[in-house]
N, C-alpha and C positions, 0 to 999 in steps of 0.2 A: 838428156832431159828426163826428169822423173816422171813415171806414169802415175796419174792420179785418177782412181776410179771411185766414184761416190755412189752411194745407194740410200734409199729411204730408210732412215732408222726405224726399227721395229721392236724397240726394247722397252722394258719396264724397269725403271731404276737406273737408267743410263742415258746420258745426253750426248755421247761422243759423236763426232762427225765422221762417218765412214770414209776411209780413203786407203789407197794402196800406193806403195812406192817400190819401183825397181826400174832397171835400166829399160828405156823404151821410148815411146812417143806419148804426148799428152792426149788424154781422152776423158770423157765423162760417160756415165751410164746410170740409169734410174734403177737397174736391177741387176742381180748376178745370176738370175735363173734362166735367161734365154741363151746363154753362152753354150755352144756345143762342147761337150766334155771330150777330153782327149782319150786316146786309145789305151787306157790303163786296164790291165786284165789281171793284175796281182795286187791285192790290197792287204796291208799289214796294219793292225791296230795294237798299240800298247796302252793299256789303261792303268794309270796311277791313281793315287788316292788323296782326297780331302785337302786340297790346297787352293787358295785364291791366287789369281795371277799376280797380285801385288807381292806375294811372298816367294814366288817362283821366278817368273820372267821379270819381275820388278826388283828382284834382289839377286843379281848374277853371282855374287860372292858365295851364296848358299848352295847353288847348283850350277856351276859354270858350264857344264857340258850341255845341260837342258837349256839354260837361259841364254847362252852365248854361242856355243859351237853349233848346235842343231839349227837355230834360226839362220845362221850364216850359210848353212847348207840347203836351206829350203825356204819355207814361208812361215812367218809368225802371224797367227790369227789373234789379234789382241782382244777382240770382242766376241770371244767364243764362250758359251754359257752351258752350265749343267742344267738338267731338267728339274731336279728336285733334291730333297734331303730325306733319308740319309743315303746310303750307298746303293742298295740293291735296285731301287727304282730307276737309277740312271743306267745301270747295266741292261735292264730290261727294256728301257726306252731305246737305248742305242740298237739293240738287236731286233726289236719287233715294232716299235712305234707305239707301244702301249703306255698310256699315261700313268703316273703314280697312283697307287691306292693305299689306304692306311696300313695294310699288312706289309707291303714291301717298303713303304716309308719307315717302318719300324725295323727293317732289315731281316724280316722273316725269321724270328727265333724258333718258330715251329714250321716245319716244311709242309705246309698245309694246302690242300686243294681249295679252289674257289667253291662257294656254295653251289649246290645243284641248281638253284634258281637263277644263277647268273646267266645273262644273255649277251650275245655280241650284236651290237648295232650295226647299221648299214655303214657307218664310218670305220668299222673295225674295232671300236673300243668295247671292252667288256665291262659289264656292270658288276657291282659288288666289290668285295675286298677278298683278296687271297694271294697266294704265293706261287703255286704251281698251276699254270694256265692250262685249260682244257685243250684237247687235240684240235679243236676248231680254231684256235688262235695260232697263226703261223708266225715264223721268224724269217729273217733273210737267209738263214741256213736252209730252212725248208725250200725257199724259193730257188736257191742255188742248186740243191739236189734235183729239184723238178726240172730245172733247165740243163742238166747234165754238166753242171759246174761243180767245183770241189771246194771244200772248206774244212777248217779244223779249229778247235779251241785248244790252246796250249796252256795248261795250268801248272805253274810252278809248285812243287812240293806235293801235288796230289798223289796219294798212294805211298808217301814216305812211311807212314805207319798204317799198314793195311787193316789193322783192327779199328782204326778211326774212320777211314774212307777208302774205298777201292782206288786203284791207280788208273783205271779206265772208267769214265762216266761216274766219277765219285760224287755221291749225294746221299743224304739221309733217306730212310724209308719215308714214304709219304705219310704224313700225319704225325711224324715223330719230332722230337726236339732236335735241333741242329746242334751237334757236338763240336762243330768246327768254327764257332763264333770267335773264338780266340785261339791264337797260336800256342802250341806246346813245344817242348824241346824236340828238335829234329823235324817239325812239321808246321809250316806256316800257311798251309792251304785253308782258304775260307770259301765254303760253298756259295755264300752270298755274292762273291765276286766272279762266279762262274755262271753267266746268264743262260747257257745252253740247257742246263739241267732243271730249269724252272718251266719247261714246256713239255707237256705230254706228247707233243708232236715229235719230240726228239727222244725223251727217255723211254717211251713205250716201245720204240724200236731198239731193242737192246743191242743188236749187232751194229746198227748205225752209230748209236751213241758210244759204244766201246771203241769203235774205229775212228771216230771223229772228235771225241772229247778226251784228250790224252794228256799225259804229263809233258811239261815243257822239256824236261831233261836238262842236262848240263851243256855247256858250250863245247864239250867234247863228244856229246851224244849219249852219255850214260843216262839210264832210266832207273826208276825205283825197282827193287827186286821183284815185287809182285805184279809188275806190268805184264799184260797179256802178250803172248808170243806174236810176233809180226808187227808190233807197234813201233812206230818211229817218232822221235821227237823233232823239234824244230831244226836243230843243227843238221841232222841227216836229211831232212826234207828240203832244206835249202840247197843241197848239192847240185840239183838239176832243175831246169824249168818244168820238167815232166813230173817231178815229185813235189813241187811247191804248190800248195792250194791256191786257188783263186782268191780265197778270203781266209786270212789267218788272224785270229783274236788271241792276244797274248796277255795273260794275267800273272804278274809276279806274286810272290808270296807276301805275307803281311809285313815282312821287314822290307823287302825290296820295292814294294809299291809306295813306300813312304807312309804307311798307315800307322805302324807302331813306333812309339818313341823309345821303347825298350825292346829289343829283339830277343825274345826268349828261344826262338828256334835257330838262331845262328848269331855269329858275332856281328854286331852292327858297327857303324862308323861314327857314331856320336850324334847324328841328327837324322830325321826322317828324310830330308832332302838329300843329304849326303848318300844315304842308302840307295835311294832312287837313282841318283846321278850315276852311281857306280854300276848299277844294273844296266842302265842305258849304255854306258861305255862299253860294257861286255857284249851286248846283244845287237845294238844298232849297226855297228860295222859289219857283223855277220849278215844282217839283212840287206843292207845297202850295197854290199859287195857280191851278193848272190846273183846268179845268172837271171832269175826271174825278175828281180827288182831292176837290174840294169836294162832288161829288155822293155818292160812296161809296168813298172811298179809304182806304188804309192804307199808311203809309211805315215801313219797318224800317231803322234804321241799326245795323249790328252789325259785329263783327270776326270774322275767321276763327278765331283762336285767341288764347290768352293767351301771355305770355311762356313760353318752353319750360321754365322751371323750375317751372311750375305745370301739373301733369298730373291735376288733380282733375276729377271728373265729377259729373253729377247724373241724376236722372230714370230710375233703373234702367237706365242704358245698359250694354249688354253687348257684348263683342267680337264681331267677325265670325269666320268660320271660318278666316281666314288670319293673324290678328294677335291675340295674347293681350293685348297692351298698346296700345290705340289711341293713348295719349299717349306712346308709346315708353318712358317711364319710369314710367307710371302709367295709370290707366283712362280719362283723357279729355283734353280740350284746354284745361282750366282756366277760371277765371271771367273773363269778358270784359264782362259787362253789355251792355245793348242799349236803344235808345230806339224807342218806337213812337209815331207821331202819326197821328191820324185824327179826323174829325168825330164818331166814336163813342167817343172817349176823352176823359175830363175832363182839361184841362190840369193839370199838376202832380202827377199820379198817381205814386205810388212803390210798386212791388211787390217783395217778396222771395220770392215763390213760385219754386221752382226750374224753370227751363226750359233747353232747349238747341236746337241746329240741327234736331234731329228734331222738336221741338215746333213750330218754325216751319213745317216742311214739313207736319206733320199739320194745323196750323191753316189753311194756305193750301188744302190739299186739302179740308178741311172747309168752307171758305168757298165753294168752287166745286162742292161735292157729289161730289168724287172719292174713289175708294178710296185707302187709305193704303199707300204703298209702303214695303217693306223695314222698317227699324227705326221708321219713323213710326207703324207699326201697334202697336208695343209701348211707345212713350213713355208716361210716366205722366200727363202733362198737356198739353193744348193751352191756348192763351191763353184765359183765362176771365174771370169776373166781377171779379177783382182788377185787370183792365185795362180792360175795356169797361164803360162806365157803364150 
């Protein structure tokens, strides 16, 4: 008998009826928030770029590994939404619970601080518009460090051209123009897709940032020539539970994340989705076959935002103090869909319960016993019994 879980729809621009199917017994629920989370202690996130669910999960011929293979191994979240447009505000929201503001909605062409007059309200939201958040604004990475847990951001191509950006904690000088907005031959790293370096709470601690925001490396473990001694990429870190971070955030380059239609930094495969699919086929098996994942892992494969024509939202998302329309033309970042894979998830699960990037942050914080930051504290649902068996 199929398991059907229903939840109160909390979306703007969608009228889907939330449900879940997988092998089990029939039940209903009014919320997914009260469910006790499983004992997951290693979370992996792969963030891809700029696709609506109708062109990814809705068109399996374009990306069969993402749209067919991965859902068959885990759970497809059909009503998962981005937070805003364009890219950077979604990465920031995922890591910190901060709502979009005009500067990061524009993808931060200048790596600029918030104005000195910006203040942080009791709900954790900062006023004003800026890109590099003051040290008073924390991230889940800071929370993990304070709790004695581990994390890393793995950035593909970071440091490939050391005169463009450094291999460890690569970012422009504060106040300068971001020269990584577009890929160049041999280097498809984009600072705006690396959320960690937009927080003074991380980059001001140079040692912390250098050891925690690192190149992804290759599937054989090779790193850019300028990488600091002692740095390890994801392939080597996956070798043992003890070397695998509790939280791993993986950003492909501008070709492999599906952003660029023409890949100037490498040979593409003819379409954005084909490029992203090939990247996933390389890296997902390395993650899911690793000791840490098999023990207590969760992999999330998601997108930053939908096509810019879709500015719908869900989950009682509200604007921040500096931007009335997080989606520029509407309340959110559109429906993107997401896949979750874990030993705690029945393969082939399909959920239509509404979720967004704040839901992911709230779930990650719940798994590690952390307080909920910013809008993660107000999101209507964390991942629940519709997903975890």
